[in-house]
C-alpha positions as CSV (number, residue, x, y, z in Angstrom):
1,X,-154.0,19.0,-66.3
2,X,-152.9,20.0,-63.0
3,X,-153.4,17.7,-60.1
4,X,-156.2,18.8,-57.7
5,X,-154.9,20.3,-54.5
6,X,-154.9,17.7,-52.0
7,X,-157.0,18.4,-48.6
8,X,-155.4,19.2,-45.2
9,X,-156.0,15.7,-43.2
10,X,-155.6,17.6,-39.8
11,X,-158.9,19.6,-40.8
12,X,-160.9,17.0,-42.6
13,X,-160.1,14.4,-39.4
14,X,-161.3,16.8,-36.8
15,X,-164.6,17.5,-39.0
16,X,-165.2,14.3,-39.2
17,X,-164.9,13.2,-36.2
18,X,-167.3,15.9,-34.6
19,X,-169.6,14.9,-37.4
20,X,-169.7,11.0,-36.2
21,X,-169.8,12.2,-32.8
22,X,-172.9,14.1,-33.4
23,X,-174.4,11.1,-35.6
24,X,-174.0,8.8,-32.3
25,X,-170.7,7.0,-32.9
26,X,-168.0,7.0,-30.4
27,X,-165.1,8.5,-32.4
28,X,-162.8,9.8,-29.7
29,X,-159.6,11.9,-30.0
30,X,-157.4,8.3,-30.8
31,X,-159.2,6.9,-33.6
32,X,-159.4,10.5,-35.4
33,X,-155.5,10.8,-34.8
34,X,-155.2,7.1,-36.6
35,X,-157.7,8.4,-39.4
36,X,-155.5,11.5,-39.6
37,X,-152.2,9.2,-39.8
38,X,-153.8,7.0,-42.1
39,X,-155.1,9.4,-44.6
40,X,-151.6,11.2,-44.6
41,X,-150.0,8.3,-46.0
42,X,-152.4,8.1,-49.2
43,X,-151.8,10.1,-52.5
44,X,-153.5,10.9,-53.9
45,X,-156.7,11.0,-51.7
46,X,-159.5,10.1,-54.0
47,X,-163.6,9.7,-52.4
48,X,-163.1,6.0,-52.8
49,X,-159.8,6.1,-50.3
50,X,-161.5,8.6,-48.2
51,X,-164.2,6.1,-47.5
52,X,-162.1,3.1,-46.9
53,X,-159.8,4.6,-44.6
54,X,-162.8,5.9,-42.5
55,X,-164.5,3.0,-42.6
56,X,-161.3,1.0,-41.6
57,X,-160.2,3.4,-38.5
58,X,-163.0,5.4,-37.5
59,X,-165.7,2.7,-36.1
60,X,-164.8,-0.9,-34.8
61,X,-168.7,-2.1,-34.8
62,X,-169.9,-3.4,-38.2
63,X,-173.0,-2.4,-37.0
64,X,-172.0,1.3,-36.9
65,X,-170.6,1.0,-40.4
66,X,-174.2,2.2,-41.8
67,X,-174.3,4.8,-39.7
68,X,-170.7,6.0,-41.0
69,X,-171.6,5.6,-44.6
70,X,-174.5,8.0,-44.1
71,X,-171.9,10.8,-42.3
72,X,-169.8,10.0,-45.1
73,X,-172.4,10.9,-47.8
74,X,-172.9,14.3,-46.1
75,X,-169.4,14.7,-45.9
76,X,-169.5,14.3,-49.7
77,X,-171.3,17.8,-49.8
78,X,-168.2,19.9,-48.6
79,X,-165.9,21.8,-51.0
80,X,-162.5,20.4,-50.1
81,X,-163.6,16.7,-49.4
82,X,-161.9,14.5,-51.6
83,X,-163.5,13.4,-55.2
84,X,-165.9,16.0,-55.1
85,X,-166.6,17.8,-58.5
86,X,-166.5,21.5,-57.7
87,X,-168.3,22.2,-61.2
88,X,-171.1,19.9,-59.5
89,X,-171.0,21.4,-56.4
90,X,-171.8,24.9,-57.6
91,X,-174.6,23.4,-59.8
92,X,-176.0,21.6,-56.8
93,X,-177.3,24.4,-55.1
94,X,-180.1,25.6,-57.3
95,X,-182.9,23.4,-58.6
96,X,-182.2,23.9,-62.4
97,X,-178.6,23.1,-61.6
98,X,-177.6,26.1,-63.1
99,X,-175.0,27.0,-60.2
100,X,-172.8,30.0,-60.0
101,X,-169.8,30.1,-62.2
102,X,-166.9,28.7,-60.9
103,X,-164.6,32.0,-61.8
104,X,-167.3,34.1,-59.6
105,X,-166.2,35.4,-56.4
106,X,-166.9,33.3,-53.3
107,X,-168.2,36.2,-51.2
108,X,-166.3,39.2,-49.2
109,X,-165.8,36.8,-46.2
110,X,-164.1,33.9,-48.5
111,X,-166.8,31.3,-47.2
112,X,-169.1,29.4,-49.5
113,X,-172.3,27.5,-48.8
114,X,-173.2,24.2,-50.5
115,X,-176.6,22.9,-50.1
116,X,-178.2,20.1,-52.0
117,X,-181.5,17.8,-51.5
118,X,-180.2,15.5,-49.0
119,X,-180.4,15.4,-45.5
120,X,-177.0,15.5,-43.9
121,X,-175.9,15.6,-40.2
122,X,-175.7,19.1,-39.2
123,X,-172.1,19.4,-38.5
124,X,-171.3,18.1,-41.8
125,X,-173.6,20.6,-43.9
126,X,-172.4,23.5,-42.1
127,X,-170.8,26.2,-43.8
128,X,-167.5,25.3,-44.3
129,X,-164.2,28.0,-44.1
130,X,-162.7,28.3,-47.9
131,X,-159.0,29.1,-47.1
132,X,-155.7,28.7,-49.7
133,X,-154.1,26.6,-46.9
134,X,-156.3,24.9,-44.2
135,X,-152.9,23.3,-42.8
136,X,-151.5,27.0,-42.3
137,X,-154.6,28.0,-41.1
138,X,-154.3,25.2,-38.3
139,X,-150.5,25.4,-38.0
140,X,-150.4,29.2,-37.0
141,X,-153.0,28.6,-34.0
142,X,-152.1,28.6,-30.9
143,X,-152.8,25.1,-29.2
144,X,-155.0,26.4,-26.4
145,X,-157.5,27.6,-29.4
146,X,-157.7,24.2,-31.1
147,X,-160.5,21.5,-30.4
148,X,-159.7,18.2,-29.4
149,X,-160.1,16.9,-32.5
150,X,-158.1,19.3,-34.4
151,X,-155.3,18.5,-31.6
152,X,-155.5,14.8,-32.5
153,X,-155.5,15.6,-36.1
154,X,-151.9,17.5,-35.4
155,X,-150.4,14.0,-34.8
156,X,-149.9,13.0,-38.6
157,X,-148.3,16.5,-39.2
158,X,-145.7,15.9,-35.9
159,X,-144.9,12.6,-37.0
160,X,-142.4,13.7,-39.5
161,X,-140.8,15.9,-36.9
162,X,-137.5,14.4,-35.5
163,X,-136.2,15.3,-32.2
164,X,-132.4,15.6,-32.5
165,X,-130.2,16.6,-29.3
166,X,-126.3,17.3,-29.6
167,X,-123.9,14.4,-29.9
168,X,-121.5,13.3,-27.1
169,X,-118.6,10.9,-26.7
170,X,-119.0,7.8,-25.3
171,X,-116.7,5.5,-23.4
172,X,-117.1,2.9,-25.8
173,X,-114.9,3.1,-29.0
174,X,-115.4,1.6,-32.4
175,X,-112.2,0.8,-35.3
176,X,-111.3,3.9,-37.3
177,X,-108.2,4.6,-39.3
178,X,-107.7,8.1,-37.9
179,X,-108.2,7.5,-34.3
180,X,-106.5,8.9,-31.3
181,X,-106.4,5.4,-29.3
182,X,-104.3,2.4,-30.2
183,X,-106.0,-1.2,-30.3
184,X,-103.2,-2.8,-28.9
185,X,-104.3,-6.4,-29.2
186,X,-105.7,-5.8,-32.5
187,X,-102.5,-4.5,-33.5
188,X,-100.4,-7.9,-32.2
189,X,-103.3,-9.9,-34.0
190,X,-102.3,-7.9,-37.5
191,X,-98.5,-7.9,-36.4
192,X,-98.6,-11.6,-37.2
193,X,-98.9,-11.1,-40.3
194,X,-95.7,-9.1,-40.9
195,X,-93.5,-11.6,-39.1
196,X,-94.2,-9.7,-35.4
197,X,-93.3,-6.4,-36.7
198,X,-96.6,-4.0,-35.8
199,X,-96.3,-1.8,-39.2
200,X,-99.9,-0.9,-39.0
201,X,-101.4,0.0,-35.6
202,X,-104.9,-0.5,-35.5
203,X,-106.6,2.9,-33.9
204,X,-110.0,3.3,-32.6
205,X,-112.1,6.6,-31.8
206,X,-114.8,7.1,-29.2
207,X,-118.4,6.6,-30.5
208,X,-120.3,9.6,-30.7
209,X,-123.8,9.2,-29.1
210,X,-127.0,11.7,-28.9
211,X,-127.4,12.9,-25.6
212,X,-130.3,12.3,-23.2
213,X,-133.5,14.2,-23.2
214,X,-135.1,14.9,-20.1
215,X,-138.4,16.9,-20.4
216,X,-139.9,18.4,-17.2
217,X,-143.9,19.1,-17.8
218,X,-145.7,21.3,-15.7
219,X,-149.2,19.7,-16.0
220,X,-151.0,22.7,-13.7
221,X,-154.9,23.8,-15.5
222,X,-153.3,26.8,-17.3
223,X,-150.4,24.6,-19.0
224,X,-152.9,21.5,-19.8
225,X,-153.2,22.5,-24.0
226,X,-149.2,23.1,-24.3
227,X,-148.2,20.2,-22.1
228,X,-150.5,17.7,-24.0
229,X,-149.3,18.7,-27.5
230,X,-145.4,18.8,-26.4
231,X,-146.0,15.2,-24.8
232,X,-147.7,14.2,-28.4
233,X,-144.7,15.4,-30.0
234,X,-142.3,13.4,-28.1
235,X,-144.5,10.4,-28.6
236,X,-144.6,11.1,-32.2
237,X,-141.0,12.1,-32.9
238,X,-140.0,8.6,-31.3
239,X,-137.2,10.4,-28.9
240,X,-136.9,6.6,-27.8
241,X,-135.1,5.4,-25.0
242,X,-132.9,8.4,-24.5
243,X,-135.7,10.6,-23.4
244,X,-136.9,10.6,-19.9
245,X,-140.4,12.3,-19.1
246,X,-141.6,13.9,-15.6
247,X,-144.5,16.0,-15.0
248,X,-145.1,18.0,-12.1
249,X,-147.7,20.2,-10.4
250,X,-147.2,20.2,-6.7
251,X,-145.1,16.8,-7.0
252,X,-143.0,14.9,-9.4
253,X,-144.4,12.2,-11.7
254,X,-142.4,10.0,-13.8
255,X,-144.0,9.3,-17.2
256,X,-141.6,7.8,-19.4
257,X,-143.1,4.2,-18.8
258,X,-146.8,5.5,-19.4
259,X,-145.8,7.2,-22.7
260,X,-143.7,4.3,-24.2
261,X,-146.9,2.4,-25.8
262,X,-150.0,2.8,-27.8
263,X,-151.3,5.2,-30.0
264,X,-150.7,8.9,-28.9
265,X,-154.1,9.5,-27.8
266,X,-154.2,6.2,-25.6
267,X,-150.6,7.0,-24.1
268,X,-151.5,10.4,-23.2
269,X,-154.8,9.3,-21.0
270,X,-152.7,6.9,-19.5
271,X,-150.2,9.5,-18.7
272,X,-152.9,12.0,-17.1
273,X,-154.0,9.4,-15.1
274,X,-150.7,8.8,-13.5
275,X,-150.8,12.8,-12.6
276,X,-152.9,13.3,-9.2
277,X,-152.0,16.8,-8.5
278,X,-153.2,18.9,-11.4
279,X,-155.3,21.5,-9.0
280,X,-152.8,21.8,-6.5
281,X,-150.9,25.0,-7.8
282,X,-147.4,24.8,-9.0
283,X,-144.3,24.0,-7.2
284,X,-141.5,24.4,-9.7
285,X,-138.5,24.6,-7.0
286,X,-139.8,21.6,-5.1
287,X,-140.3,19.6,-8.3
288,X,-136.6,20.5,-9.1
289,X,-135.3,19.5,-5.9
290,X,-137.2,16.0,-6.1
291,X,-135.7,15.4,-9.5
292,X,-131.8,16.7,-8.6
293,X,-132.3,14.7,-5.3
294,X,-133.9,11.5,-7.0
295,X,-133.5,10.6,-11.1
296,X,-131.0,13.7,-11.4
297,X,-128.6,12.6,-8.5
298,X,-128.4,8.9,-10.1
299,X,-127.1,10.4,-13.5
300,X,-130.3,11.1,-15.6
301,X,-129.5,14.9,-15.7
302,X,-125.6,14.7,-15.9
303,X,-124.7,15.8,-19.5
304,X,-128.5,15.9,-20.7
305,X,-130.6,18.3,-22.5
306,X,-133.0,19.2,-20.2
307,X,-136.6,20.7,-21.7
308,X,-138.7,22.4,-19.1
309,X,-142.2,23.3,-20.0
310,X,-144.0,25.4,-18.1
311,X,-145.6,29.1,-17.9
312,X,-143.4,29.7,-14.7
313,X,-146.2,30.8,-12.2
314,X,-144.5,29.2,-9.1
315,X,-146.9,29.3,-6.1
316,X,-143.9,28.1,-4.0
317,X,-140.7,30.4,-3.0
318,X,-139.1,31.6,-6.1
319,X,-135.6,31.7,-4.6
320,X,-135.9,28.2,-4.0
321,X,-136.6,27.6,-7.8
322,X,-133.8,30.1,-8.4
323,X,-131.3,27.5,-6.2
324,X,-132.4,24.3,-8.0
325,X,-132.1,26.0,-11.4
326,X,-128.5,26.6,-10.7
327,X,-128.1,23.1,-9.3
328,X,-129.4,21.5,-12.7
329,X,-127.5,23.8,-14.5
330,X,-124.1,22.5,-13.2
331,X,-125.5,19.1,-14.2
332,X,-127.2,19.4,-17.6
333,X,-125.7,20.0,-21.0
334,X,-128.3,22.6,-21.7
335,X,-131.5,23.9,-20.3
336,X,-134.2,24.8,-22.6
337,X,-137.6,26.6,-21.3
338,X,-140.8,26.4,-23.2
339,X,-143.0,29.0,-21.9
340,X,-145.8,30.0,-24.5
341,X,-146.4,33.4,-22.6
342,X,-143.4,34.5,-24.3
343,X,-145.0,34.6,-27.9
344,X,-145.7,38.2,-26.8
345,X,-143.4,40.3,-28.6
346,X,-140.9,42.1,-26.1
347,X,-141.8,39.5,-23.4
348,X,-139.1,39.4,-20.2
349,X,-139.8,38.5,-16.9
350,X,-139.6,41.1,-14.3
351,X,-140.7,39.1,-11.0
352,X,-141.7,35.4,-9.4
353,X,-140.6,32.2,-10.7
354,X,-139.7,32.7,-14.6
355,X,-137.3,35.9,-13.5
356,X,-135.9,33.3,-11.0
357,X,-135.2,30.6,-13.8
358,X,-134.2,32.8,-16.8
359,X,-130.5,33.6,-15.9
360,X,-129.9,30.0,-16.1
361,X,-131.8,28.7,-19.5
362,X,-129.8,28.4,-22.1
363,X,-132.9,29.0,-24.5
364,X,-136.4,30.0,-24.2
365,X,-139.2,29.2,-26.7
366,X,-142.8,29.5,-26.8
367,X,-143.7,26.3,-29.0
368,X,-147.2,27.9,-28.7
369,X,-148.4,26.5,-32.5
370,X,-147.3,24.1,-34.7
371,X,-145.2,26.5,-36.7
372,X,-143.4,27.5,-33.3
373,X,-142.5,24.0,-32.5
374,X,-139.5,24.4,-35.2
375,X,-138.0,26.9,-32.7
376,X,-138.3,24.0,-30.2
377,X,-136.4,21.5,-32.2
378,X,-133.5,23.9,-33.4
379,X,-133.5,25.0,-29.7
380,X,-133.0,21.2,-28.4
381,X,-130.4,20.5,-31.3
382,X,-128.2,23.7,-30.9
383,X,-124.9,23.4,-29.3
384,X,-124.3,24.6,-25.7
385,X,-123.5,28.6,-25.6
386,X,-122.1,30.5,-22.7
387,X,-124.8,30.9,-20.2
388,X,-126.2,34.2,-19.4
389,X,-126.4,33.1,-15.5
390,X,-122.4,32.7,-15.4
């Protein structure tokens, strides 16, 4: 017998989080993300495991467990919740138990409503979209169309991503039999065994290390959904100590420390509190100048892979932005610009900030959805091509 298809954890986490809040439980995006991450570790997902996982991650006060159990009882009526027998679901819709045939159509719209005699919270007992692959449905939707719960639920999928940057040769060396450098001291020590004859020179090679990743995120109002998801990607993919993150609207704010601890939701909320200029427009050129005159001048940008996340709306001088991009291109190993507006086929900037920055970018990606993040990961890992502005 074939194993039952496992449900999409992001969809389940988003739906259950909404149902809990409707029932009066304080389930925020951070708890929904923990629930989704825990559920992703369970295979297979049974009804009992689903219930235990929800009780362990969604509530902190034991007094709330009774309310959560009522919500879970209503969730059991959903077609894609684990542990539910599809035949029993179809039969439950009629008083005599003679539900529609399992081979019958689900309706022209692909939707099905399951009703029982029990009273369940409205968000849980509502009609549920029955798609062949809920994961694909969420993965293809732009981030700005997802609810906060759905965005938090994607953290489990992002945890599987790995941010990789090109390698560089460091100044440190290690023993290597085909290394170009000869370790004189080690060679003389070995030569003692052969009467002082250095018959086998000890060689060393320079170590390879991943290049630093520098992220400059536009946190103005129009970019909030995209920036939040890309910061969540950075947290979940564990870019670690080789990543530096800055936010800007009208001025530059370092977010590396704020993103370094806690769950994704807690870290992102901490980062949001650190940025105080969200509604003051976007001055990309000024922010780049602050970076290049400060951390960039101290070596942060030298040889790094720089990711700029912005839609290119510049309220300052576009020519100033172009000059700062030219400075950045002379320091950075590679510049990747993430602009969700480029998802439109044939997009090409004709004026403004994006047009000024375009010639200095090694690659421009949209990263507007979970599926599109693959392009971004590939762009960050790619070798450096000849720049269009050179």
